[in-house]
PDB file of N, CA, C and O in Angstrom:
ATOM      1  N   UNK A   1      25.589   3.509   0.798  1.00  0.00           N
ATOM      2  CA  UNK A   1      25.029   4.202   1.938  1.00  0.00           C
ATOM      3  C   UNK A   1      23.784   4.957   1.483  1.00  0.00           C
ATOM      4  O   UNK A   1      23.748   5.514   0.386  1.00  0.00           O
ATOM      5  N   UNK A   2      22.783   4.969   2.325  1.00  0.00           N
ATOM      6  CA  UNK A   2      21.533   5.681   2.081  1.00  0.00           C
ATOM      7  C   UNK A   2      21.265   6.594   3.270  1.00  0.00           C
ATOM      8  O   UNK A   2      21.220   6.139   4.413  1.00  0.00           O
ATOM      9  N   UNK A   3      21.088   7.884   2.997  1.00  0.00           N
ATOM     10  CA  UNK A   3      20.836   8.852   4.058  1.00  0.00           C
ATOM     11  C   UNK A   3      19.667   9.734   3.644  1.00  0.00           C
ATOM     12  O   UNK A   3      19.649  10.270   2.536  1.00  0.00           O
ATOM     13  N   UNK A   4      18.687   9.885   4.539  1.00  0.00           N
ATOM     14  CA  UNK A   4      17.620  10.853   4.320  1.00  0.00           C
ATOM     15  C   UNK A   4      17.596  11.810   5.495  1.00  0.00           C
ATOM     16  O   UNK A   4      17.948  11.449   6.618  1.00  0.00           O
ATOM     17  N   UNK A   5      17.175  13.041   5.218  1.00  0.00           N
ATOM     18  CA  UNK A   5      17.102  14.049   6.276  1.00  0.00           C
ATOM     19  C   UNK A   5      15.891  14.935   6.030  1.00  0.00           C
ATOM     20  O   UNK A   5      15.708  15.459   4.931  1.00  0.00           O
ATOM     21  N   UNK A   6      15.068  15.099   7.055  1.00  0.00           N
ATOM     22  CA  UNK A   6      13.905  15.997   7.029  1.00  0.00           C
ATOM     23  C   UNK A   6      12.984  15.737   5.837  1.00  0.00           C
ATOM     24  O   UNK A   6      12.501  16.679   5.208  1.00  0.00           O
ATOM     25  N   UNK A   7      12.744  14.483   5.532  1.00  0.00           N
ATOM     26  CA  UNK A   7      11.969  14.096   4.352  1.00  0.00           C
ATOM     27  C   UNK A   7      10.475  14.243   4.592  1.00  0.00           C
ATOM     28  O   UNK A   7       9.934  13.724   5.568  1.00  0.00           O
ATOM     29  N   UNK A   8       9.802  14.973   3.668  1.00  0.00           N
ATOM     30  CA  UNK A   8       8.355  15.179   3.725  1.00  0.00           C
ATOM     31  C   UNK A   8       7.785  15.052   2.321  1.00  0.00           C
ATOM     32  O   UNK A   8       8.430  15.406   1.334  1.00  0.00           O
ATOM     33  N   UNK A   9       6.559  14.537   2.255  1.00  0.00           N
ATOM     34  CA  UNK A   9       5.863  14.432   0.974  1.00  0.00           C
ATOM     35  C   UNK A   9       4.382  14.682   1.208  1.00  0.00           C
ATOM     36  O   UNK A   9       3.807  14.188   2.178  1.00  0.00           O
ATOM     37  N   UNK A  10       3.764  15.453   0.313  1.00  0.00           N
ATOM     38  CA  UNK A  10       2.342  15.743   0.414  1.00  0.00           C
ATOM     39  C   UNK A  10       1.648  15.338  -0.878  1.00  0.00           C
ATOM     40  O   UNK A  10       2.050  15.751  -1.966  1.00  0.00           O
ATOM     41  N   UNK A  11       0.622  14.539  -0.752  1.00  0.00           N
ATOM     42  CA  UNK A  11      -0.220  14.219  -1.899  1.00  0.00           C
ATOM     43  C   UNK A  11      -1.189  15.367  -2.132  1.00  0.00           C
ATOM     44  O   UNK A  11      -1.687  15.972  -1.183  1.00  0.00           O
ATOM     45  N   UNK A  12      -1.453  15.662  -3.396  1.00  0.00           N
ATOM     46  CA  UNK A  12      -2.391  16.724  -3.727  1.00  0.00           C
ATOM     47  C   UNK A  12      -3.751  16.422  -3.102  1.00  0.00           C
ATOM     48  O   UNK A  12      -4.289  15.324  -3.254  1.00  0.00           O
ATOM     49  N   UNK A  13      -4.286  17.391  -2.413  1.00  0.00           N
ATOM     50  CA  UNK A  13      -5.588  17.233  -1.770  1.00  0.00           C
ATOM     51  C   UNK A  13      -5.540  16.581  -0.397  1.00  0.00           C
ATOM     52  O   UNK A  13      -6.565  16.491   0.279  1.00  0.00           O
ATOM     53  N   UNK A  14      -4.372  16.127   0.022  1.00  0.00           N
ATOM     54  CA  UNK A  14      -4.245  15.494   1.345  1.00  0.00           C
ATOM     55  C   UNK A  14      -4.259  16.574   2.427  1.00  0.00           C
ATOM     56  O   UNK A  14      -3.737  17.669   2.215  1.00  0.00           O
ATOM     57  N   UNK A  15      -4.844  16.277   3.566  1.00  0.00           N
ATOM     58  CA  UNK A  15      -4.922  17.282   4.629  1.00  0.00           C
ATOM     59  C   UNK A  15      -3.577  17.599   5.277  1.00  0.00           C
ATOM     60  O   UNK A  15      -3.396  18.693   5.813  1.00  0.00           O
ATOM     61  N   UNK A  16      -2.638  16.666   5.236  1.00  0.00           N
ATOM     62  CA  UNK A  16      -1.334  16.922   5.860  1.00  0.00           C
ATOM     63  C   UNK A  16      -0.242  16.142   5.135  1.00  0.00           C
ATOM     64  O   UNK A  16      -0.514  15.207   4.382  1.00  0.00           O
ATOM     65  N   UNK A  17       0.990  16.548   5.382  1.00  0.00           N
ATOM     66  CA  UNK A  17       2.150  15.921   4.751  1.00  0.00           C
ATOM     67  C   UNK A  17       2.552  14.658   5.496  1.00  0.00           C
ATOM     68  O   UNK A  17       2.350  14.537   6.705  1.00  0.00           O
ATOM     69  N   UNK A  18       3.125  13.722   4.754  1.00  0.00           N
ATOM     70  CA  UNK A  18       3.767  12.560   5.374  1.00  0.00           C
ATOM     71  C   UNK A  18       5.166  12.998   5.783  1.00  0.00           C
ATOM     72  O   UNK A  18       5.902  13.556   4.969  1.00  0.00           O
ATOM     73  N   UNK A  19       5.535  12.755   7.022  1.00  0.00           N
ATOM     74  CA  UNK A  19       6.868  13.084   7.524  1.00  0.00           C
ATOM     75  C   UNK A  19       7.566  11.776   7.855  1.00  0.00           C
ATOM     76  O   UNK A  19       7.002  10.910   8.523  1.00  0.00           O
ATOM     77  N   UNK A  20       8.799  11.640   7.383  1.00  0.00           N
ATOM     78  CA  UNK A  20       9.531  10.393   7.564  1.00  0.00           C
ATOM     79  C   UNK A  20      10.726  10.611   8.490  1.00  0.00           C
ATOM     80  O   UNK A  20      11.345  11.675   8.478  1.00  0.00           O
ATOM     81  N   UNK A  21      11.044   9.599   9.287  1.00  0.00           N
ATOM     82  CA  UNK A  21      12.219   9.723  10.164  1.00  0.00           C
ATOM     83  C   UNK A  21      13.493   9.759   9.330  1.00  0.00           C
ATOM     84  O   UNK A  21      13.541   9.220   8.224  1.00  0.00           O
ATOM     85  N   UNK A  22      14.510  10.394   9.868  1.00  0.00           N
ATOM     86  CA  UNK A  22      15.820  10.399   9.198  1.00  0.00           C
ATOM     87  C   UNK A  22      16.368   8.982   9.166  1.00  0.00           C
ATOM     88  O   UNK A  22      16.208   8.215  10.116  1.00  0.00           O
ATOM     89  N   UNK A  23      17.014   8.650   8.064  1.00  0.00           N
ATOM     90  CA  UNK A  23      17.593   7.313   7.871  1.00  0.00           C
ATOM     91  C   UNK A  23      19.083   7.460   7.623  1.00  0.00           C
ATOM     92  O   UNK A  23      19.513   8.365   6.908  1.00  0.00           O
ATOM     93  N   UNK A  24      19.861   6.580   8.204  1.00  0.00           N
ATOM     94  CA  UNK A  24      21.278   6.485   7.887  1.00  0.00           C
ATOM     95  C   UNK A  24      21.607   5.002   7.820  1.00  0.00           C
ATOM     96  O   UNK A  24      21.945   4.383   8.829  1.00  0.00           O
ATOM     97  N   UNK A  25      21.508   4.444   6.636  1.00  0.00           N
ATOM     98  CA  UNK A  25      21.712   3.022   6.400  1.00  0.00           C
ATOM     99  C   UNK A  25      23.068   2.833   5.718  1.00  0.00           C
ATOM    100  O   UNK A  25      23.251   3.230   4.567  1.00  0.00           O
ATOM    101  N   UNK A  26      23.992   2.240   6.419  1.00  0.00           N
ATOM    102  CA  UNK A  26      25.343   2.040   5.900  1.00  0.00           C
ATOM    103  C   UNK A  26      25.380   0.891   4.890  1.00  0.00           C
ATOM    104  O   UNK A  26      24.505   0.025   4.892  1.00  0.00           O
ATOM    105  N   UNK A  27      26.378   0.892   4.045  1.00  0.00           N
ATOM    106  CA  UNK A  27      26.571  -0.181   3.080  1.00  0.00           C
ATOM    107  C   UNK A  27      26.616  -1.527   3.792  1.00  0.00           C
ATOM    108  O   UNK A  27      27.354  -1.699   4.763  1.00  0.00           O
ATOM    109  N   UNK A  28      25.831  -2.472   3.310  1.00  0.00           N
ATOM    110  CA  UNK A  28      25.790  -3.809   3.893  1.00  0.00           C
ATOM    111  C   UNK A  28      24.715  -3.994   4.950  1.00  0.00           C
ATOM    112  O   UNK A  28      24.389  -5.125   5.310  1.00  0.00           O
ATOM    113  N   UNK A  29      24.161  -2.900   5.451  1.00  0.00           N
ATOM    114  CA  UNK A  29      23.083  -3.006   6.428  1.00  0.00           C
ATOM    115  C   UNK A  29      21.774  -3.330   5.730  1.00  0.00           C
ATOM    116  O   UNK A  29      21.583  -3.011   4.557  1.00  0.00           O
ATOM    117  N   UNK A  30      20.878  -3.969   6.468  1.00  0.00           N
ATOM    118  CA  UNK A  30      19.534  -4.250   5.978  1.00  0.00           C
ATOM    119  C   UNK A  30      18.540  -3.683   6.965  1.00  0.00           C
ATOM    120  O   UNK A  30      18.713  -3.810   8.177  1.00  0.00           O
ATOM    121  N   UNK A  31      17.498  -3.059   6.445  1.00  0.00           N
ATOM    122  CA  UNK A  31      16.462  -2.479   7.289  1.00  0.00           C
ATOM    123  C   UNK A  31      15.133  -3.095   6.915  1.00  0.00           C
ATOM    124  O   UNK A  31      14.925  -3.513   5.775  1.00  0.00           O
ATOM    125  N   UNK A  32      14.246  -3.149   7.872  1.00  0.00           N
ATOM    126  CA  UNK A  32      12.887  -3.639   7.672  1.00  0.00           C
ATOM    127  C   UNK A  32      11.946  -2.451   7.820  1.00  0.00           C
ATOM    128  O   UNK A  32      12.029  -1.702   8.794  1.00  0.00           O
ATOM    129  N   UNK A  33      11.055  -2.283   6.857  1.00  0.00           N
ATOM    130  CA  UNK A  33      10.110  -1.178   6.860  1.00  0.00           C
ATOM    131  C   UNK A  33       8.732  -1.700   7.237  1.00  0.00           C
ATOM    132  O   UNK A  33       8.126  -2.478   6.500  1.00  0.00           O
ATOM    133  N   UNK A  34       8.248  -1.266   8.386  1.00  0.00           N
ATOM    134  CA  UNK A  34       6.945  -1.703   8.884  1.00  0.00           C
ATOM    135  C   UNK A  34       6.045  -0.498   9.117  1.00  0.00           C
ATOM    136  O   UNK A  34       6.525   0.597   9.409  1.00  0.00           O
ATOM    137  N   UNK A  35       4.740  -0.705   8.989  1.00  0.00           N
ATOM    138  CA  UNK A  35       3.789   0.348   9.295  1.00  0.00           C
ATOM    139  C   UNK A  35       2.390  -0.067   8.893  1.00  0.00           C
ATOM    140  O   UNK A  35       2.204  -0.991   8.101  1.00  0.00           O
ATOM    141  N   UNK A  36       1.429   0.611   9.438  1.00  0.00           N
ATOM    142  CA  UNK A  36       0.035   0.327   9.125  1.00  0.00           C
ATOM    143  C   UNK A  36      -0.281   0.743   7.692  1.00  0.00           C
ATOM    144  O   UNK A  36       0.445   1.524   7.076  1.00  0.00           O
ATOM    145  N   UNK A  37      -1.377   0.203   7.183  1.00  0.00           N
ATOM    146  CA  UNK A  37      -1.845   0.566   5.856  1.00  0.00           C
ATOM    147  C   UNK A  37      -2.064   2.081   5.790  1.00  0.00           C
ATOM    148  O   UNK A  37      -2.696   2.665   6.670  1.00  0.00           O
ATOM    149  N   UNK A  38      -1.535   2.703   4.740  1.00  0.00           N
ATOM    150  CA  UNK A  38      -1.706   4.142   4.562  1.00  0.00           C
ATOM    151  C   UNK A  38      -0.715   5.000   5.310  1.00  0.00           C
ATOM    152  O   UNK A  38      -0.847   6.224   5.317  1.00  0.00           O
ATOM    153  N   UNK A  39       0.287   4.385   5.949  1.00  0.00           N
ATOM    154  CA  UNK A  39       1.233   5.162   6.757  1.00  0.00           C
ATOM    155  C   UNK A  39       2.392   5.743   5.946  1.00  0.00           C
ATOM    156  O   UNK A  39       3.169   6.542   6.470  1.00  0.00           O
ATOM    157  N   UNK A  40       2.519   5.348   4.659  1.00  0.00           N
ATOM    158  CA  UNK A  40       3.542   5.950   3.807  1.00  0.00           C
ATOM    159  C   UNK A  40       4.689   5.044   3.409  1.00  0.00           C
ATOM    160  O   UNK A  40       5.690   5.530   2.883  1.00  0.00           O
ATOM    161  N   UNK A  41       4.581   3.735   3.641  1.00  0.00           N
ATOM    162  CA  UNK A  41       5.677   2.810   3.301  1.00  0.00           C
ATOM    163  C   UNK A  41       6.009   2.844   1.804  1.00  0.00           C
ATOM    164  O   UNK A  41       7.173   2.983   1.425  1.00  0.00           O
ATOM    165  N   UNK A  42       4.996   2.719   0.969  1.00  0.00           N
ATOM    166  CA  UNK A  42       5.221   2.717  -0.481  1.00  0.00           C
ATOM    167  C   UNK A  42       5.695   4.084  -0.947  1.00  0.00           C
ATOM    168  O   UNK A  42       6.565   4.176  -1.814  1.00  0.00           O
ATOM    169  N   UNK A  43       5.137   5.141  -0.386  1.00  0.00           N
ATOM    170  CA  UNK A  43       5.582   6.491  -0.740  1.00  0.00           C
ATOM    171  C   UNK A  43       7.056   6.666  -0.416  1.00  0.00           C
ATOM    172  O   UNK A  43       7.805   7.217  -1.222  1.00  0.00           O
ATOM    173  N   UNK A  44       7.482   6.204   0.752  1.00  0.00           N
ATOM    174  CA  UNK A  44       8.896   6.295   1.121  1.00  0.00           C
ATOM    175  C   UNK A  44       9.766   5.540   0.120  1.00  0.00           C
ATOM    176  O   UNK A  44      10.802   6.049  -0.308  1.00  0.00           O
ATOM    177  N   UNK A  45       9.356   4.344  -0.252  1.00  0.00           N
ATOM    178  CA  UNK A  45      10.144   3.581  -1.229  1.00  0.00           C
ATOM    179  C   UNK A  45      10.197   4.294  -2.577  1.00  0.00           C
ATOM    180  O   UNK A  45      11.236   4.280  -3.239  1.00  0.00           O
ATOM    181  N   UNK A  46       9.102   4.912  -2.992  1.00  0.00           N
ATOM    182  CA  UNK A  46       9.098   5.683  -4.235  1.00  0.00           C
ATOM    183  C   UNK A  46      10.036   6.884  -4.146  1.00  0.00           C
ATOM    184  O   UNK A  46      10.726   7.208  -5.113  1.00  0.00           O
ATOM    185  N   UNK A  47      10.061   7.536  -3.004  1.00  0.00           N
ATOM    186  CA  UNK A  47      10.989   8.654  -2.798  1.00  0.00           C
ATOM    187  C   UNK A  47      12.437   8.176  -2.859  1.00  0.00           C
ATOM    188  O   UNK A  47      13.268   8.801  -3.518  1.00  0.00           O
ATOM    189  N   UNK A  48      12.741   7.081  -2.183  1.00  0.00           N
ATOM    190  CA  UNK A  48      14.109   6.559  -2.142  1.00  0.00           C
ATOM    191  C   UNK A  48      14.590   6.120  -3.519  1.00  0.00           C
ATOM    192  O   UNK A  48      15.783   6.187  -3.813  1.00  0.00           O
ATOM    193  N   UNK A  49      13.666   5.672  -4.360  1.00  0.00           N
ATOM    194  CA  UNK A  49      14.020   5.224  -5.713  1.00  0.00           C
ATOM    195  C   UNK A  49      14.039   6.375  -6.719  1.00  0.00           C
ATOM    196  O   UNK A  49      14.394   6.173  -7.880  1.00  0.00           O
ATOM    197  N   UNK A  50      13.664   7.573  -6.285  1.00  0.00           N
ATOM    198  CA  UNK A  50      13.648   8.708  -7.196  1.00  0.00           C
ATOM    199  C   UNK A  50      12.424   8.747  -8.090  1.00  0.00           C
ATOM    200  O   UNK A  50      12.411   9.474  -9.084  1.00  0.00           O
ATOM    201  N   UNK A  51      11.395   7.981  -7.759  1.00  0.00           N
ATOM    202  CA  UNK A  51      10.173   7.974  -8.567  1.00  0.00           C
ATOM    203  C   UNK A  51       9.230   9.115  -8.178  1.00  0.00           C
ATOM    204  O   UNK A  51       8.367   9.502  -8.966  1.00  0.00           O
ATOM    205  N   UNK A  52       9.388   9.643  -6.989  1.00  0.00           N
ATOM    206  CA  UNK A  52       8.648  10.809  -6.520  1.00  0.00           C
ATOM    207  C   UNK A  52       9.654  11.818  -5.985  1.00  0.00           C
ATOM    208  O   UNK A  52      10.758  11.453  -5.581  1.00  0.00           O
ATOM    209  N   UNK A  53       9.266  13.081  -5.986  1.00  0.00           N
ATOM    210  CA  UNK A  53      10.135  14.144  -5.490  1.00  0.00           C
ATOM    211  C   UNK A  53       9.592  14.631  -4.151  1.00  0.00           C
ATOM    212  O   UNK A  53       8.412  14.968  -4.053  1.00  0.00           O
ATOM    213  N   UNK A  54      10.424  14.674  -3.127  1.00  0.00           N
ATOM    214  CA  UNK A  54       9.942  15.109  -1.816  1.00  0.00           C
ATOM    215  C   UNK A  54       9.582  16.590  -1.804  1.00  0.00           C
ATOM    216  O   UNK A  54      10.143  17.387  -2.556  1.00  0.00           O
ATOM    217  N   UNK A  55       8.649  16.938  -0.949  1.00  0.00           N
ATOM    218  CA  UNK A  55       8.284  18.341  -0.742  1.00  0.00           C
ATOM    219  C   UNK A  55       9.457  19.075  -0.094  1.00  0.00           C
ATOM    220  O   UNK A  55       9.734  20.232  -0.411  1.00  0.00           O
ATOM    221  N   UNK A  56      10.135  18.388   0.809  1.00  0.00           N
ATOM    222  CA  UNK A  56      11.315  18.955   1.454  1.00  0.00           C
ATOM    223  C   UNK A  56      12.210  17.815   1.929  1.00  0.00           C
ATOM    224  O   UNK A  56      11.793  16.658   1.994  1.00  0.00           O
ATOM    225  N   UNK A  57      13.448  18.170   2.259  1.00  0.00           N
ATOM    226  CA  UNK A  57      14.402  17.186   2.736  1.00  0.00           C
ATOM    227  C   UNK A  57      15.319  16.699   1.633  1.00  0.00           C
ATOM    228  O   UNK A  57      15.218  17.132   0.485  1.00  0.00           O
ATOM    229  N   UNK A  58      16.218  15.791   1.997  1.00  0.00           N
ATOM    230  CA  UNK A  58      17.191  15.259   1.040  1.00  0.00           C
ATOM    231  C   UNK A  58      17.246  13.740   1.102  1.00  0.00           C
ATOM    232  O   UNK A  58      17.003  13.118   2.136  1.00  0.00           O
ATOM    233  N   UNK A  59      17.578  13.172  -0.056  1.00  0.00           N
ATOM    234  CA  UNK A  59      17.789  11.732  -0.191  1.00  0.00           C
ATOM    235  C   UNK A  59      19.158  11.556  -0.829  1.00  0.00           C
ATOM    236  O   UNK A  59      19.384  11.982  -1.962  1.00  0.00           O
ATOM    237  N   UNK A  60      20.062  10.932  -0.102  1.00  0.00           N
ATOM    238  CA  UNK A  60      21.428  10.745  -0.601  1.00  0.00           C
ATOM    239  C   UNK A  60      21.726   9.260  -0.700  1.00  0.00           C
ATOM    240  O   UNK A  60      21.571   8.520   0.272  1.00  0.00           O
ATOM    241  N   UNK A  61      22.154   8.829  -1.877  1.00  0.00           N
ATOM    242  CA  UNK A  61      22.601   7.455  -2.099  1.00  0.00           C
ATOM    243  C   UNK A  61      24.083   7.543  -2.441  1.00  0.00           C
ATOM    244  O   UNK A  61      24.470   8.140  -3.446  1.00  0.00           O
ATOM    245  N   UNK A  62      24.895   6.942  -1.593  1.00  0.00           N
ATOM    246  CA  UNK A  62      26.345   7.111  -1.668  1.00  0.00           C
ATOM    247  C   UNK A  62      26.648   8.601  -1.622  1.00  0.00           C
ATOM    248  O   UNK A  62      26.325   9.241  -0.622  1.00  0.00           O
ATOM    249  N   UNK A  63      27.241   9.174  -2.633  1.00  0.00           N
ATOM    250  CA  UNK A  63      27.590  10.606  -2.600  1.00  0.00           C
ATOM    251  C   UNK A  63      26.640  11.451  -3.434  1.00  0.00           C
ATOM    252  O   UNK A  63      26.884  12.644  -3.612  1.00  0.00           O
ATOM    253  N   UNK A  64      25.561  10.864  -3.952  1.00  0.00           N
ATOM    254  CA  UNK A  64      24.650  11.562  -4.862  1.00  0.00           C
ATOM    255  C   UNK A  64      23.359  11.945  -4.125  1.00  0.00           C
ATOM    256  O   UNK A  64      22.697  11.088  -3.540  1.00  0.00           O
ATOM    257  N   UNK A  65      23.011  13.221  -4.157  1.00  0.00           N
ATOM    258  CA  UNK A  65      21.746  13.691  -3.601  1.00  0.00           C
ATOM    259  C   UNK A  65      20.713  13.594  -4.721  1.00  0.00           C
ATOM    260  O   UNK A  65      20.689  14.423  -5.631  1.00  0.00           O
ATOM    261  N   UNK A  66      19.861  12.571  -4.640  1.00  0.00           N
ATOM    262  CA  UNK A  66      18.943  12.260  -5.728  1.00  0.00           C
ATOM    263  C   UNK A  66      18.004  13.404  -6.070  1.00  0.00           C
ATOM    264  O   UNK A  66      17.803  13.700  -7.248  1.00  0.00           O
ATOM    265  N   UNK A  67      17.430  14.051  -5.075  1.00  0.00           N
ATOM    266  CA  UNK A  67      16.428  15.067  -5.373  1.00  0.00           C
ATOM    267  C   UNK A  67      17.028  16.396  -5.808  1.00  0.00           C
ATOM    268  O   UNK A  67      16.297  17.376  -5.949  1.00  0.00           O
ATOM    269  N   UNK A  68      18.323  16.457  -6.020  1.00  0.00           N
ATOM    270  CA  UNK A  68      18.954  17.647  -6.602  1.00  0.00           C
ATOM    271  C   UNK A  68      19.371  17.402  -8.050  1.00  0.00           C
ATOM    272  O   UNK A  68      19.829  18.320  -8.731  1.00  0.00           O
ATOM    273  N   UNK A  69      19.212  16.170  -8.518  1.00  0.00           N
ATOM    274  CA  UNK A  69      19.587  15.860  -9.897  1.00  0.00           C
ATOM    275  C   UNK A  69      18.500  16.321 -10.863  1.00  0.00           C
ATOM    276  O   UNK A  69      17.313  16.179 -10.570  1.00  0.00           O
ATOM    277  N   UNK A  70      18.895  16.876 -12.017  1.00  0.00           N
ATOM    278  CA  UNK A  70      17.908  17.154 -13.065  1.00  0.00           C
ATOM    279  C   UNK A  70      17.258  15.834 -13.513  1.00  0.00           C
ATOM    280  O   UNK A  70      17.853  14.767 -13.364  1.00  0.00           O
ATOM    281  N   UNK A  71      16.055  15.909 -14.052  1.00  0.00           N
ATOM    282  CA  UNK A  71      15.275  14.714 -14.403  1.00  0.00           C
ATOM    283  C   UNK A  71      16.059  13.741 -15.275  1.00  0.00           C
ATOM    284  O   UNK A  71      16.032  12.537 -15.024  1.00  0.00           O
ATOM    285  N   UNK A  72      16.744  14.227 -16.276  1.00  0.00           N
ATOM    286  CA  UNK A  72      17.491  13.351 -17.185  1.00  0.00           C
ATOM    287  C   UNK A  72      18.615  12.606 -16.456  1.00  0.00           C
ATOM    288  O   UNK A  72      18.811  11.409 -16.665  1.00  0.00           O
ATOM    289  N   UNK A  73      19.347  13.321 -15.603  1.00  0.00           N
ATOM    290  CA  UNK A  73      20.432  12.687 -14.837  1.00  0.00           C
ATOM    291  C   UNK A  73      19.868  11.694 -13.824  1.00  0.00           C
ATOM    292  O   UNK A  73      20.462  10.641 -13.593  1.00  0.00           O
ATOM    293  N   UNK A  74      18.730  12.020 -13.220  1.00  0.00           N
ATOM    294  CA  UNK A  74      18.095  11.108 -12.277  1.00  0.00           C
ATOM    295  C   UNK A  74      17.680   9.817 -12.983  1.00  0.00           C
ATOM    296  O   UNK A  74      17.895   8.727 -12.452  1.00  0.00           O
ATOM    297  N   UNK A  75      17.093   9.929 -14.165  1.00  0.00           N
ATOM    298  CA  UNK A  75      16.728   8.737 -14.943  1.00  0.00           C
ATOM    299  C   UNK A  75      17.951   7.878 -15.237  1.00  0.00           C
ATOM    300  O   UNK A  75      17.908   6.655 -15.099  1.00  0.00           O
ATOM    301  N   UNK A  76      19.031   8.517 -15.638  1.00  0.00           N
ATOM    302  CA  UNK A  76      20.278   7.804 -15.941  1.00  0.00           C
ATOM    303  C   UNK A  76      20.817   7.117 -14.671  1.00  0.00           C
ATOM    304  O   UNK A  76      21.211   5.951 -14.714  1.00  0.00           O
ATOM    305  N   UNK A  77      20.831   7.841 -13.550  1.00  0.00           N
ATOM    306  CA  UNK A  77      21.332   7.291 -12.290  1.00  0.00           C
ATOM    307  C   UNK A  77      20.485   6.095 -11.855  1.00  0.00           C
ATOM    308  O   UNK A  77      21.023   5.059 -11.465  1.00  0.00           O
ATOM    309  N   UNK A  78      19.157   6.238 -11.922  1.00  0.00           N
ATOM    310  CA  UNK A  78      18.259   5.139 -11.541  1.00  0.00           C
ATOM    311  C   UNK A  78      18.521   3.911 -12.401  1.00  0.00           C
ATOM    312  O   UNK A  78      18.573   2.791 -11.892  1.00  0.00           O
ATOM    313  N   UNK A  79      18.684   4.119 -13.696  1.00  0.00           N
ATOM    314  CA  UNK A  79      18.923   2.997 -14.604  1.00  0.00           C
ATOM    315  C   UNK A  79      20.201   2.245 -14.299  1.00  0.00           C
ATOM    316  O   UNK A  79      20.283   1.044 -14.556  1.00  0.00           O
ATOM    317  N   UNK A  80      21.175   2.905 -13.771  1.00  0.00           N
ATOM    318  CA  UNK A  80      22.470   2.264 -13.502  1.00  0.00           C
ATOM    319  C   UNK A  80      22.658   1.781 -12.075  1.00  0.00           C
ATOM    320  O   UNK A  80      23.420   0.845 -11.832  1.00  0.00           O
ATOM    321  N   UNK A  81      21.965   2.417 -11.118  1.00  0.00           N
ATOM    322  CA  UNK A  81      22.292   2.147  -9.712  1.00  0.00           C
ATOM    323  C   UNK A  81      21.131   1.672  -8.833  1.00  0.00           C
ATOM    324  O   UNK A  81      21.364   1.136  -7.750  1.00  0.00           O
ATOM    325  N   UNK A  82      19.904   1.857  -9.276  1.00  0.00           N
ATOM    326  CA  UNK A  82      18.786   1.511  -8.388  1.00  0.00           C
ATOM    327  C   UNK A  82      17.991   0.384  -8.999  1.00  0.00           C
ATOM    328  O   UNK A  82      17.004  -0.062  -8.415  1.00  0.00           O
TER     329      UNK A  82
END
């Protein structure tokens, strides 16, 4: 299961933050990510994979809240599960 809530990310020097809709993707479901160039698709995928840290909000994969894990534990989790 993948759940995000109130997810936001700001690039340094950007005039405004990227705001993402809440996601609740159950095990076995498939989602399609569409959007115009520059709308944040790759940024969202980087956030979901734990490669970037959100400015605010939460990212939960199964029972683990990724953006609350210390860097070392996040690296370990990514290596085993993502």
